[in-house]
HTML snippet that shows the backbone in 3Dmol.js (N, CA, C, O; Angstrom):
<script src="https://3Dmol.org/build/3Dmol-min.js"></script>
<div id="view" style="width:600px;height:400px;position:relative"></div>
<script>
const pdb = `
ATOM      1  N   MET A   1      18.077 -34.129   7.750  1.00  0.00           N
ATOM      2  CA  MET A   1      17.429 -32.815   7.773  1.00  0.00           C
ATOM      3  C   MET A   1      17.822 -32.298   8.951  1.00  0.00           C
ATOM      4  O   MET A   1      17.993 -32.942   9.987  1.00  0.00           O
ATOM      5  N   HIS A   2      18.018 -30.735   8.749  1.00  0.00           N
ATOM      6  CA  HIS A   2      18.379 -29.982   9.921  1.00  0.00           C
ATOM      7  C   HIS A   2      17.268 -29.803  10.778  1.00  0.00           C
ATOM      8  O   HIS A   2      16.189 -29.489  10.275  1.00  0.00           O
ATOM      9  N   PRO A   3      17.394 -29.986  12.221  1.00  0.00           N
ATOM     10  CA  PRO A   3      16.393 -30.036  13.157  1.00  0.00           C
ATOM     11  C   PRO A   3      15.545 -28.710  13.196  1.00  0.00           C
ATOM     12  O   PRO A   3      14.401 -28.776  13.647  1.00  0.00           O
ATOM     13  N   SER A   4      16.007 -27.606  12.781  1.00  0.00           N
ATOM     14  CA  SER A   4      15.269 -26.423  12.873  1.00  0.00           C
ATOM     15  C   SER A   4      14.544 -26.195  11.604  1.00  0.00           C
ATOM     16  O   SER A   4      13.729 -25.274  11.544  1.00  0.00           O
ATOM     17  N   LEU A   5      14.777 -26.977  10.559  1.00  0.00           N
ATOM     18  CA  LEU A   5      14.065 -26.638   9.308  1.00  0.00           C
ATOM     19  C   LEU A   5      12.775 -27.385   9.370  1.00  0.00           C
ATOM     20  O   LEU A   5      12.709 -28.414  10.043  1.00  0.00           O
ATOM     21  N   PRO A   6      11.633 -26.885   8.639  1.00  0.00           N
ATOM     22  CA  PRO A   6      10.381 -27.775   8.610  1.00  0.00           C
ATOM     23  C   PRO A   6      10.625 -28.848   7.555  1.00  0.00           C
ATOM     24  O   PRO A   6      11.456 -28.726   6.655  1.00  0.00           O
ATOM     25  N   SER A   7       9.777 -29.992   7.747  1.00  0.00           N
ATOM     26  CA  SER A   7       9.965 -31.015   6.819  1.00  0.00           C
ATOM     27  C   SER A   7       9.262 -30.349   5.500  1.00  0.00           C
ATOM     28  O   SER A   7       8.616 -29.304   5.570  1.00  0.00           O
ATOM     29  N   PRO A   8       9.453 -31.029   4.378  1.00  0.00           N
ATOM     30  CA  PRO A   8       8.744 -30.576   3.127  1.00  0.00           C
ATOM     31  C   PRO A   8       7.252 -30.436   3.220  1.00  0.00           C
ATOM     32  O   PRO A   8       6.649 -29.499   2.696  1.00  0.00           O
ATOM     33  N   ALA A   9       6.654 -31.433   3.927  1.00  0.00           N
ATOM     34  CA  ALA A   9       5.347 -31.405   4.107  1.00  0.00           C
ATOM     35  C   ALA A   9       4.812 -30.277   5.079  1.00  0.00           C
ATOM     36  O   ALA A   9       3.702 -29.771   4.914  1.00  0.00           O
ATOM     37  N   GLU A  10       5.658 -29.918   6.092  1.00  0.00           N
ATOM     38  CA  GLU A  10       5.246 -28.811   6.951  1.00  0.00           C
ATOM     39  C   GLU A  10       5.265 -27.515   6.140  1.00  0.00           C
ATOM     40  O   GLU A  10       4.337 -26.709   6.200  1.00  0.00           O
ATOM     41  N   ALA A  11       6.407 -27.330   5.340  1.00  0.00           N
ATOM     42  CA  ALA A  11       6.686 -26.175   4.659  1.00  0.00           C
ATOM     43  C   ALA A  11       5.588 -25.940   3.628  1.00  0.00           C
ATOM     44  O   ALA A  11       5.143 -24.812   3.410  1.00  0.00           O
ATOM     45  N   HIS A  12       5.157 -27.049   2.992  1.00  0.00           N
ATOM     46  CA  HIS A  12       4.129 -26.971   1.909  1.00  0.00           C
ATOM     47  C   HIS A  12       2.727 -26.543   2.515  1.00  0.00           C
ATOM     48  O   HIS A  12       1.941 -25.868   1.851  1.00  0.00           O
ATOM     49  N   SER A  13       2.449 -26.969   3.812  1.00  0.00           N
ATOM     50  CA  SER A  13       1.177 -26.734   4.490  1.00  0.00           C
ATOM     51  C   SER A  13       1.132 -25.386   5.104  1.00  0.00           C
ATOM     52  O   SER A  13       0.061 -24.938   5.513  1.00  0.00           O
ATOM     53  N   ARG A  14       2.259 -24.704   5.191  1.00  0.00           N
ATOM     54  CA  ARG A  14       2.137 -23.467   5.641  1.00  0.00           C
ATOM     55  C   ARG A  14       1.404 -22.375   4.849  1.00  0.00           C
ATOM     56  O   ARG A  14       1.429 -22.380   3.618  1.00  0.00           O
ATOM     57  N   GLN A  15       0.787 -21.489   5.517  1.00  0.00           N
ATOM     58  CA  GLN A  15       0.026 -20.399   4.558  1.00  0.00           C
ATOM     59  C   GLN A  15       1.068 -19.520   3.989  1.00  0.00           C
ATOM     60  O   GLN A  15       2.021 -19.066   4.622  1.00  0.00           O
ATOM     61  N   LYS A  16       0.755 -19.280   2.493  1.00  0.00           N
ATOM     62  CA  LYS A  16       1.656 -18.469   1.905  1.00  0.00           C
ATOM     63  C   LYS A  16       1.578 -16.923   2.322  1.00  0.00           C
ATOM     64  O   LYS A  16       0.520 -16.419   2.701  1.00  0.00           O
ATOM     65  N   PRO A  17       2.718 -16.248   2.229  1.00  0.00           N
ATOM     66  CA  PRO A  17       2.584 -14.950   2.657  1.00  0.00           C
ATOM     67  C   PRO A  17       1.852 -14.015   1.539  1.00  0.00           C
ATOM     68  O   PRO A  17       1.867 -14.302   0.342  1.00  0.00           O
ATOM     69  N   ALA A  18       1.295 -13.017   2.004  1.00  0.00           N
ATOM     70  CA  ALA A  18       0.493 -11.983   1.206  1.00  0.00           C
ATOM     71  C   ALA A  18       1.461 -11.610  -0.111  1.00  0.00           C
ATOM     72  O   ALA A  18       2.678 -11.512   0.042  1.00  0.00           O
ATOM     73  N   PRO A  19       0.926 -11.440  -1.214  1.00  0.00           N
ATOM     74  CA  PRO A  19       1.719 -10.961  -2.383  1.00  0.00           C
ATOM     75  C   PRO A  19       2.195  -9.466  -2.156  1.00  0.00           C
ATOM     76  O   PRO A  19       1.494  -8.633  -1.583  1.00  0.00           O
ATOM     77  N   LEU A  20       3.377  -9.229  -2.632  1.00  0.00           N
ATOM     78  CA  LEU A  20       3.799  -7.751  -2.421  1.00  0.00           C
ATOM     79  C   LEU A  20       2.920  -6.886  -3.428  1.00  0.00           C
ATOM     80  O   LEU A  20       2.384  -7.313  -4.451  1.00  0.00           O
ATOM     81  N   PRO A  21       2.877  -5.576  -2.931  1.00  0.00           N
ATOM     82  CA  PRO A  21       1.858  -4.669  -3.761  1.00  0.00           C
ATOM     83  C   PRO A  21       2.557  -4.629  -5.157  1.00  0.00           C
ATOM     84  O   PRO A  21       3.763  -4.833  -5.288  1.00  0.00           O
ATOM     85  N   GLU A  22       1.755  -4.366  -6.132  1.00  0.00           N
ATOM     86  CA  GLU A  22       2.184  -4.213  -7.413  1.00  0.00           C
ATOM     87  C   GLU A  22       2.667  -2.792  -7.584  1.00  0.00           C
ATOM     88  O   GLU A  22       1.978  -1.805  -7.327  1.00  0.00           O
ATOM     89  N   THR A  23       3.947  -2.767  -8.053  1.00  0.00           N
ATOM     90  CA  THR A  23       4.668  -1.523  -8.231  1.00  0.00           C
ATOM     91  C   THR A  23       4.473  -0.764  -9.510  1.00  0.00           C
ATOM     92  O   THR A  23       4.038  -1.380 -10.483  1.00  0.00           O
ATOM     93  N   THR A  24       4.711   0.324  -9.591  1.00  0.00           N
ATOM     94  CA  THR A  24       4.587   1.036 -10.864  1.00  0.00           C
ATOM     95  C   THR A  24       5.948   1.166 -11.598  1.00  0.00           C
ATOM     96  O   THR A  24       7.015   0.979 -11.013  1.00  0.00           O
ATOM     97  N   ARG A  25       5.857   1.494 -12.903  1.00  0.00           N
ATOM     98  CA  ARG A  25       7.109   1.561 -13.673  1.00  0.00           C
ATOM     99  C   ARG A  25       7.764   2.902 -13.316  1.00  0.00           C
ATOM    100  O   ARG A  25       8.980   3.008 -13.473  1.00  0.00           O
ATOM    101  N   LEU A  26       7.068   3.903 -12.860  1.00  0.00           N
ATOM    102  CA  LEU A  26       7.742   5.106 -12.499  1.00  0.00           C
ATOM    103  C   LEU A  26       7.757   5.137 -10.851  1.00  0.00           C
ATOM    104  O   LEU A  26       6.794   4.956 -10.106  1.00  0.00           O
ATOM    105  N   GLY A  27       9.120   5.418 -10.496  1.00  0.00           N
ATOM    106  CA  GLY A  27       9.318   5.564  -8.991  1.00  0.00           C
ATOM    107  C   GLY A  27       9.547   7.009  -8.646  1.00  0.00           C
ATOM    108  O   GLY A  27       9.844   7.843  -9.501  1.00  0.00           O
ATOM    109  N   PHE A  28       9.400   7.284  -7.351  1.00  0.00           N
ATOM    110  CA  PHE A  28       9.672   8.690  -6.782  1.00  0.00           C
ATOM    111  C   PHE A  28      10.842   8.609  -5.922  1.00  0.00           C
ATOM    112  O   PHE A  28      10.814   7.947  -4.885  1.00  0.00           O
ATOM    113  N   GLY A  29      11.957   9.308  -6.339  1.00  0.00           N
ATOM    114  CA  GLY A  29      13.056   9.322  -5.424  1.00  0.00           C
ATOM    115  C   GLY A  29      13.086  10.617  -4.564  1.00  0.00           C
ATOM    116  O   GLY A  29      12.732  11.666  -5.102  1.00  0.00           O
ATOM    117  N   ILE A  30      13.447  10.617  -3.378  1.00  0.00           N
ATOM    118  CA  ILE A  30      13.418  11.716  -2.533  1.00  0.00           C
ATOM    119  C   ILE A  30      14.800  12.297  -2.213  1.00  0.00           C
ATOM    120  O   ILE A  30      14.886  13.048  -1.242  1.00  0.00           O
ATOM    121  N   ALA A  31      15.765  12.050  -2.859  1.00  0.00           N
ATOM    122  CA  ALA A  31      17.150  12.641  -2.705  1.00  0.00           C
ATOM    123  C   ALA A  31      17.109  14.094  -2.753  1.00  0.00           C
ATOM    124  O   ALA A  31      17.780  14.718  -1.932  1.00  0.00           O
ATOM    125  N   PRO A  32      16.358  14.749  -3.671  1.00  0.00           N
ATOM    126  CA  PRO A  32      16.333  16.191  -3.743  1.00  0.00           C
ATOM    127  C   PRO A  32      15.608  16.925  -2.620  1.00  0.00           C
ATOM    128  O   PRO A  32      15.582  18.152  -2.520  1.00  0.00           O
ATOM    129  N   PHE A  33      15.036  16.088  -1.803  1.00  0.00           N
ATOM    130  CA  PHE A  33      14.331  16.681  -0.623  1.00  0.00           C
ATOM    131  C   PHE A  33      15.268  17.297   0.358  1.00  0.00           C
ATOM    132  O   PHE A  33      14.896  18.244   1.050  1.00  0.00           O
ATOM    133  N   SER A  34      16.520  16.776   0.451  1.00  0.00           N
ATOM    134  CA  SER A  34      17.505  17.120   1.450  1.00  0.00           C
ATOM    135  C   SER A  34      17.668  18.595   1.723  1.00  0.00           C
ATOM    136  O   SER A  34      18.393  19.267   0.990  1.00  0.00           O
ATOM    137  N   GLY A  35      17.039  19.120   2.727  1.00  0.00           N
ATOM    138  CA  GLY A  35      17.085  20.352   3.018  1.00  0.00           C
ATOM    139  C   GLY A  35      16.367  21.428   2.235  1.00  0.00           C
ATOM    140  O   GLY A  35      16.498  22.631   2.464  1.00  0.00           O
ATOM    141  N   SER A  36      15.508  20.845   1.186  1.00  0.00           N
ATOM    142  CA  SER A  36      14.787  21.736   0.316  1.00  0.00           C
ATOM    143  C   SER A  36      13.452  22.040   0.673  1.00  0.00           C
ATOM    144  O   SER A  36      12.864  23.032   0.242  1.00  0.00           O
ATOM    145  N   PHE A  37      12.948  21.198   1.462  1.00  0.00           N
ATOM    146  CA  PHE A  37      11.488  21.289   1.786  1.00  0.00           C
ATOM    147  C   PHE A  37      11.182  21.090   3.363  1.00  0.00           C
ATOM    148  O   PHE A  37      11.889  20.329   4.024  1.00  0.00           O
ATOM    149  N   SER A  38      10.194  21.740   3.896  1.00  0.00           N
ATOM    150  CA  SER A  38       9.757  21.436   5.104  1.00  0.00           C
ATOM    151  C   SER A  38       9.112  20.005   5.204  1.00  0.00           C
ATOM    152  O   SER A  38       8.792  19.448   4.153  1.00  0.00           O
ATOM    153  N   SER A  39       8.919  19.427   6.320  1.00  0.00           N
ATOM    154  CA  SER A  39       8.323  18.182   6.423  1.00  0.00           C
ATOM    155  C   SER A  39       6.958  18.088   5.761  1.00  0.00           C
ATOM    156  O   SER A  39       6.651  17.150   5.024  1.00  0.00           O
ATOM    157  N   ALA A  40       6.147  19.109   6.059  1.00  0.00           N
ATOM    158  CA  ALA A  40       4.897  19.311   5.462  1.00  0.00           C
ATOM    159  C   ALA A  40       4.831  19.353   3.924  1.00  0.00           C
ATOM    160  O   ALA A  40       3.936  18.794   3.290  1.00  0.00           O
ATOM    161  N   GLN A  41       5.827  20.043   3.370  1.00  0.00           N
ATOM    162  CA  GLN A  41       5.991  20.166   2.004  1.00  0.00           C
ATOM    163  C   GLN A  41       6.331  18.880   1.313  1.00  0.00           C
ATOM    164  O   GLN A  41       5.763  18.512   0.285  1.00  0.00           O
ATOM    165  N   ALA A  42       7.357  18.157   1.966  1.00  0.00           N
ATOM    166  CA  ALA A  42       7.728  16.729   1.444  1.00  0.00           C
ATOM    167  C   ALA A  42       6.510  15.809   1.445  1.00  0.00           C
ATOM    168  O   ALA A  42       6.277  15.102   0.464  1.00  0.00           O
ATOM    169  N   VAL A  43       5.773  15.804   2.465  1.00  0.00           N
ATOM    170  CA  VAL A  43       4.709  14.891   2.579  1.00  0.00           C
ATOM    171  C   VAL A  43       3.574  15.279   1.550  1.00  0.00           C
ATOM    172  O   VAL A  43       2.838  14.443   1.026  1.00  0.00           O
ATOM    173  N   ALA A  44       3.514  16.603   1.325  1.00  0.00           N
ATOM    174  CA  ALA A  44       2.506  17.023   0.183  1.00  0.00           C
ATOM    175  C   ALA A  44       2.906  16.504  -1.213  1.00  0.00           C
ATOM    176  O   ALA A  44       2.146  16.058  -2.072  1.00  0.00           O
ATOM    177  N   LEU A  45       4.334  16.657  -1.279  1.00  0.00           N
ATOM    178  CA  LEU A  45       4.826  16.097  -2.611  1.00  0.00           C
ATOM    179  C   LEU A  45       4.751  14.637  -2.750  1.00  0.00           C
ATOM    180  O   LEU A  45       4.539  14.171  -3.869  1.00  0.00           O
ATOM    181  N   LEU A  46       4.899  13.881  -1.758  1.00  0.00           N
ATOM    182  CA  LEU A  46       4.758  12.396  -1.824  1.00  0.00           C
ATOM    183  C   LEU A  46       3.347  12.070  -1.986  1.00  0.00           C
ATOM    184  O   LEU A  46       2.998  11.086  -2.638  1.00  0.00           O
ATOM    185  N   ASN A  47       2.435  12.941  -1.361  1.00  0.00           N
ATOM    186  CA  ASN A  47       0.959  12.622  -1.635  1.00  0.00           C
ATOM    187  C   ASN A  47       0.511  12.905  -3.143  1.00  0.00           C
ATOM    188  O   ASN A  47      -0.365  12.260  -3.720  1.00  0.00           O
ATOM    189  N   ALA A  48       1.193  13.899  -3.667  1.00  0.00           N
ATOM    190  CA  ALA A  48       0.875  14.462  -4.984  1.00  0.00           C
ATOM    191  C   ALA A  48       1.313  13.148  -5.939  1.00  0.00           C
ATOM    192  O   ALA A  48       0.576  12.665  -6.798  1.00  0.00           O
ATOM    193  N   ALA A  49       2.591  12.696  -5.629  1.00  0.00           N
ATOM    194  CA  ALA A  49       3.056  11.561  -6.473  1.00  0.00           C
ATOM    195  C   ALA A  49       2.022  10.406  -6.485  1.00  0.00           C
ATOM    196  O   ALA A  49       1.578   9.902  -7.516  1.00  0.00           O
ATOM    197  N   TYR A  50       1.669  10.024  -5.148  1.00  0.00           N
ATOM    198  CA  TYR A  50       0.817   9.012  -4.873  1.00  0.00           C
ATOM    199  C   TYR A  50      -0.535   9.086  -5.683  1.00  0.00           C
ATOM    200  O   TYR A  50      -0.955   8.113  -6.309  1.00  0.00           O
ATOM    201  N   GLU A  51      -1.168  10.254  -5.635  1.00  0.00           N
ATOM    202  CA  GLU A  51      -2.415  10.614  -6.228  1.00  0.00           C
ATOM    203  C   GLU A  51      -2.197  10.551  -7.777  1.00  0.00           C
ATOM    204  O   GLU A  51      -3.144  10.341  -8.535  1.00  0.00           O
ATOM    205  N   SER A  52      -1.068  10.717  -8.168  1.00  0.00           N
ATOM    206  CA  SER A  52      -0.722  10.660  -9.587  1.00  0.00           C
ATOM    207  C   SER A  52      -0.406   9.124 -10.105  1.00  0.00           C
ATOM    208  O   SER A  52      -0.081   8.868 -11.264  1.00  0.00           O
ATOM    209  N   GLY A  53      -0.550   8.170  -9.085  1.00  0.00           N
ATOM    210  CA  GLY A  53      -0.385   6.781  -9.413  1.00  0.00           C
ATOM    211  C   GLY A  53       1.059   6.115  -9.019  1.00  0.00           C
ATOM    212  O   GLY A  53       1.299   4.918  -9.179  1.00  0.00           O
ATOM    213  N   VAL A  54       1.893   6.970  -8.535  1.00  0.00           N
ATOM    214  CA  VAL A  54       3.138   6.287  -8.127  1.00  0.00           C
ATOM    215  C   VAL A  54       3.025   5.602  -6.892  1.00  0.00           C
ATOM    216  O   VAL A  54       2.439   6.092  -5.927  1.00  0.00           O
ATOM    217  N   ARG A  55       3.651   4.311  -6.886  1.00  0.00           N
ATOM    218  CA  ARG A  55       3.438   3.485  -5.674  1.00  0.00           C
ATOM    219  C   ARG A  55       4.945   3.038  -5.173  1.00  0.00           C
ATOM    220  O   ARG A  55       5.101   2.401  -4.131  1.00  0.00           O
ATOM    221  N   HIS A  56       5.963   3.410  -5.966  1.00  0.00           N
ATOM    222  CA  HIS A  56       7.349   3.058  -5.720  1.00  0.00           C
ATOM    223  C   HIS A  56       7.997   4.261  -5.169  1.00  0.00           C
ATOM    224  O   HIS A  56       7.873   5.322  -5.780  1.00  0.00           O
ATOM    225  N   PHE A  57       8.693   4.203  -4.049  1.00  0.00           N
ATOM    226  CA  PHE A  57       9.366   5.341  -3.304  1.00  0.00           C
ATOM    227  C   PHE A  57      10.866   4.873  -2.930  1.00  0.00           C
ATOM    228  O   PHE A  57      11.151   3.795  -2.408  1.00  0.00           O
ATOM    229  N   ASP A  58      11.693   5.811  -3.270  1.00  0.00           N
ATOM    230  CA  ASP A  58      13.189   5.546  -3.035  1.00  0.00           C
ATOM    231  C   ASP A  58      13.706   6.587  -1.943  1.00  0.00           C
ATOM    232  O   ASP A  58      13.610   7.805  -2.092  1.00  0.00           O
ATOM    233  N   THR A  59      14.226   6.010  -0.907  1.00  0.00           N
ATOM    234  CA  THR A  59      14.746   6.905   0.158  1.00  0.00           C
ATOM    235  C   THR A  59      16.123   6.312   0.700  1.00  0.00           C
ATOM    236  O   THR A  59      16.595   5.270   0.244  1.00  0.00           O
ATOM    237  N   ALA A  60      16.668   6.981   1.608  1.00  0.00           N
ATOM    238  CA  ALA A  60      18.051   6.643   2.264  1.00  0.00           C
ATOM    239  C   ALA A  60      18.223   7.374   3.488  1.00  0.00           C
ATOM    240  O   ALA A  60      17.847   8.546   3.512  1.00  0.00           O
ATOM    241  N   PRO A  61      18.699   6.890   4.431  1.00  0.00           N
ATOM    242  CA  PRO A  61      18.998   7.626   5.864  1.00  0.00           C
ATOM    243  C   PRO A  61      19.742   9.039   5.587  1.00  0.00           C
ATOM    244  O   PRO A  61      19.455  10.036   6.250  1.00  0.00           O
ATOM    245  N   ILE A  62      20.685   9.055   4.593  1.00  0.00           N
ATOM    246  CA  ILE A  62      21.455  10.187   4.414  1.00  0.00           C
ATOM    247  C   ILE A  62      20.747  11.295   3.624  1.00  0.00           C
ATOM    248  O   ILE A  62      21.274  12.397   3.475  1.00  0.00           O
ATOM    249  N   TYR A  63      19.556  10.988   3.125  1.00  0.00           N
ATOM    250  CA  TYR A  63      18.646  12.093   2.469  1.00  0.00           C
ATOM    251  C   TYR A  63      18.173  13.066   3.566  1.00  0.00           C
ATOM    252  O   TYR A  63      17.291  12.693   4.339  1.00  0.00           O
ATOM    253  N   GLY A  64      18.680  14.218   3.666  1.00  0.00           N
ATOM    254  CA  GLY A  64      18.273  15.157   4.632  1.00  0.00           C
ATOM    255  C   GLY A  64      18.669  14.773   6.080  1.00  0.00           C
ATOM    256  O   GLY A  64      18.082  15.258   7.048  1.00  0.00           O
ATOM    257  N   TRP A  65      19.655  13.912   6.192  1.00  0.00           N
ATOM    258  CA  TRP A  65      20.121  13.361   7.579  1.00  0.00           C
ATOM    259  C   TRP A  65      19.066  12.710   8.222  1.00  0.00           C
ATOM    260  O   TRP A  65      18.905  12.924   9.424  1.00  0.00           O
ATOM    261  N   GLY A  66      18.314  11.945   7.620  1.00  0.00           N
ATOM    262  CA  GLY A  66      17.151  11.209   8.061  1.00  0.00           C
ATOM    263  C   GLY A  66      15.749  11.742   8.041  1.00  0.00           C
ATOM    264  O   GLY A  66      14.786  11.052   8.377  1.00  0.00           O
ATOM    265  N   GLU A  67      15.647  13.117   7.598  1.00  0.00           N
ATOM    266  CA  GLU A  67      14.495  13.765   7.428  1.00  0.00           C
ATOM    267  C   GLU A  67      13.744  12.993   6.197  1.00  0.00           C
ATOM    268  O   GLU A  67      12.536  12.780   6.303  1.00  0.00           O
ATOM    269  N   GLY A  68      14.378  12.620   5.157  1.00  0.00           N
ATOM    270  CA  GLY A  68      13.792  12.000   4.151  1.00  0.00           C
ATOM    271  C   GLY A  68      12.957  10.909   4.522  1.00  0.00           C
ATOM    272  O   GLY A  68      11.760  10.863   4.237  1.00  0.00           O
ATOM    273  N   GLU A  69      13.653   9.911   5.239  1.00  0.00           N
ATOM    274  CA  GLU A  69      12.739   8.740   5.790  1.00  0.00           C
ATOM    275  C   GLU A  69      11.750   9.104   6.755  1.00  0.00           C
ATOM    276  O   GLU A  69      10.723   8.430   6.839  1.00  0.00           O
ATOM    277  N   GLU A  70      11.941  10.081   7.482  1.00  0.00           N
ATOM    278  CA  GLU A  70      10.838  10.375   8.298  1.00  0.00           C
ATOM    279  C   GLU A  70       9.527  10.951   7.611  1.00  0.00           C
ATOM    280  O   GLU A  70       8.389  10.739   8.030  1.00  0.00           O
ATOM    281  N   SER A  71       9.828  11.659   6.574  1.00  0.00           N
ATOM    282  CA  SER A  71       8.815  12.163   5.540  1.00  0.00           C
ATOM    283  C   SER A  71       8.185  11.058   4.926  1.00  0.00           C
ATOM    284  O   SER A  71       6.957  11.092   4.841  1.00  0.00           O
ATOM    285  N   VAL A  72       8.890   9.943   4.419  1.00  0.00           N
ATOM    286  CA  VAL A  72       8.309   8.860   3.765  1.00  0.00           C
ATOM    287  C   VAL A  72       7.414   8.098   4.876  1.00  0.00           C
ATOM    288  O   VAL A  72       6.277   7.689   4.644  1.00  0.00           O
ATOM    289  N   GLY A  73       8.042   7.971   6.043  1.00  0.00           N
ATOM    290  CA  GLY A  73       7.225   7.254   7.107  1.00  0.00           C
ATOM    291  C   GLY A  73       5.909   7.905   7.411  1.00  0.00           C
ATOM    292  O   GLY A  73       4.890   7.229   7.558  1.00  0.00           O
ATOM    293  N   ALA A  74       5.921   9.253   7.510  1.00  0.00           N
ATOM    294  CA  ALA A  74       4.712   9.973   7.867  1.00  0.00           C
ATOM    295  C   ALA A  74       3.649   9.892   6.684  1.00  0.00           C
ATOM    296  O   ALA A  74       2.435   9.845   6.884  1.00  0.00           O
ATOM    297  N   PHE A  75       4.212   9.882   5.502  1.00  0.00           N
ATOM    298  CA  PHE A  75       3.449   9.742   4.195  1.00  0.00           C
ATOM    299  C   PHE A  75       2.856   8.394   4.078  1.00  0.00           C
ATOM    300  O   PHE A  75       1.679   8.211   3.767  1.00  0.00           O
ATOM    301  N   ALA A  76       3.693   7.472   4.332  1.00  0.00           N
ATOM    302  CA  ALA A  76       3.149   6.055   4.251  1.00  0.00           C
ATOM    303  C   ALA A  76       2.262   5.394   5.140  1.00  0.00           C
ATOM    304  O   ALA A  76       1.700   4.335   4.861  1.00  0.00           O
ATOM    305  N   ALA A  77       2.120   6.076   6.322  1.00  0.00           N
ATOM    306  CA  ALA A  77       1.248   5.534   7.498  1.00  0.00           C
ATOM    307  C   ALA A  77      -0.135   5.172   6.818  1.00  0.00           C
ATOM    308  O   ALA A  77      -0.745   5.990   6.129  1.00  0.00           O
ATOM    309  N   GLY A  78      -0.558   3.959   7.049  1.00  0.00           N
ATOM    310  CA  GLY A  78      -1.939   3.435   6.713  1.00  0.00           C
ATOM    311  C   GLY A  78      -1.971   3.025   5.267  1.00  0.00           C
ATOM    312  O   GLY A  78      -2.942   2.404   4.835  1.00  0.00           O
ATOM    313  N   LYS A  79      -0.891   3.364   4.452  1.00  0.00           N
ATOM    314  CA  LYS A  79      -1.067   2.763   3.102  1.00  0.00           C
ATOM    315  C   LYS A  79      -0.398   1.419   2.841  1.00  0.00           C
ATOM    316  O   LYS A  79       0.748   1.171   3.214  1.00  0.00           O
ATOM    317  N   ARG A  80      -1.152   0.593   2.202  1.00  0.00           N
ATOM    318  CA  ARG A  80      -0.618  -0.766   2.196  1.00  0.00           C
ATOM    319  C   ARG A  80      -0.227  -1.210   0.728  1.00  0.00           C
ATOM    320  O   ARG A  80       0.078  -2.380   0.494  1.00  0.00           O
ATOM    321  N   ASP A  81      -0.246  -0.250  -0.234  1.00  0.00           N
ATOM    322  CA  ASP A  81      -0.030  -0.604  -1.713  1.00  0.00           C
ATOM    323  C   ASP A  81       1.297   0.076  -2.089  1.00  0.00           C
ATOM    324  O   ASP A  81       1.469   0.466  -3.244  1.00  0.00           O
ATOM    325  N   LEU A  82       2.100   0.206  -1.283  1.00  0.00           N
ATOM    326  CA  LEU A  82       3.509   0.950  -1.604  1.00  0.00           C
ATOM    327  C   LEU A  82       4.560  -0.181  -1.649  1.00  0.00           C
ATOM    328  O   LEU A  82       4.493  -1.252  -1.046  1.00  0.00           O
ATOM    329  N   THR A  83       5.576   0.261  -2.496  1.00  0.00           N
ATOM    330  CA  THR A  83       7.048  -0.308  -2.221  1.00  0.00           C
ATOM    331  C   THR A  83       7.963   0.801  -1.883  1.00  0.00           C
ATOM    332  O   THR A  83       8.028   1.801  -2.599  1.00  0.00           O
ATOM    333  N   ILE A  84       8.666   0.657  -0.825  1.00  0.00           N
ATOM    334  CA  ILE A  84       9.717   1.575  -0.213  1.00  0.00           C
ATOM    335  C   ILE A  84      11.063   0.963  -0.282  1.00  0.00           C
ATOM    336  O   ILE A  84      11.306  -0.103   0.285  1.00  0.00           O
ATOM    337  N   VAL A  85      11.968   1.639  -0.987  1.00  0.00           N
ATOM    338  CA  VAL A  85      13.401   1.071  -1.110  1.00  0.00           C
ATOM    339  C   VAL A  85      14.117   2.047  -0.273  1.00  0.00           C
ATOM    340  O   VAL A  85      13.804   3.237  -0.295  1.00  0.00           O
ATOM    341  N   THR A  86      15.142   1.552   0.522  1.00  0.00           N
ATOM    342  CA  THR A  86      15.999   2.332   1.248  1.00  0.00           C
ATOM    343  C   THR A  86      17.322   1.686   1.151  1.00  0.00           C
ATOM    344  O   THR A  86      17.381   0.575   0.623  1.00  0.00           O
ATOM    345  N   LYS A  87      18.411   2.265   1.609  1.00  0.00           N
ATOM    346  CA  LYS A  87      19.819   1.765   1.564  1.00  0.00           C
ATOM    347  C   LYS A  87      20.375   1.669   2.943  1.00  0.00           C
ATOM    348  O   LYS A  87      19.842   2.294   3.860  1.00  0.00           O
ATOM    349  N   ALA A  88      21.422   0.916   3.134  1.00  0.00           N
ATOM    350  CA  ALA A  88      22.055   0.732   4.364  1.00  0.00           C
ATOM    351  C   ALA A  88      23.494   0.861   4.019  1.00  0.00           C
ATOM    352  O   ALA A  88      23.907   0.605   2.888  1.00  0.00           O
ATOM    353  N   GLY A  89      24.319   1.288   5.068  1.00  0.00           N
ATOM    354  CA  GLY A  89      25.854   1.367   4.990  1.00  0.00           C
ATOM    355  C   GLY A  89      26.236   2.587   4.292  1.00  0.00           C
ATOM    356  O   GLY A  89      27.415   2.659   3.945  1.00  0.00           O
ATOM    357  N   MET A  90      25.439   3.586   4.015  1.00  0.00           N
ATOM    358  CA  MET A  90      25.795   4.779   3.225  1.00  0.00           C
ATOM    359  C   MET A  90      26.130   5.735   4.368  1.00  0.00           C
ATOM    360  O   MET A  90      25.345   5.912   5.300  1.00  0.00           O
ATOM    361  N   SER A  91      27.333   6.358   4.275  1.00  0.00           N
ATOM    362  CA  SER A  91      27.753   7.439   5.238  1.00  0.00           C
ATOM    363  C   SER A  91      28.008   8.707   4.554  1.00  0.00           C
ATOM    364  O   SER A  91      28.286   8.694   3.355  1.00  0.00           O
ATOM    365  N   PRO A  92      27.940   9.739   5.175  1.00  0.00           N
ATOM    366  CA  PRO A  92      28.032  11.087   4.599  1.00  0.00           C
ATOM    367  C   PRO A  92      29.398  11.138   4.152  1.00  0.00           C
ATOM    368  O   PRO A  92      29.830  12.153   3.605  1.00  0.00           O
TER     369      PRO A  92
END
`;
const viewer = $3Dmol.createViewer("view");
viewer.addModel(pdb, "pdb");
viewer.setStyle({}, {cartoon: {color: "spectrum"}});
viewer.zoomTo();
viewer.render();
</script>
């Protein structure tokens, strides 16, 4: 056994991680936000989607040159029942 890996007994005795939040069938993509809305308007739209039951949100760093992820971050603060998907390696 590799020295940095736990033994099977140790691995089994560890506390299991908390389950991921249950996601919804409908997700909310924020690509259209790019330059279309102020930050306050974007957060208001995200909150409206959340109040409608959406819990899955899709973003990327290139959406609004980072403004999209900032809006999602502001919206998501304190919420623990979301799934947020982002991408890496996308360039303009």
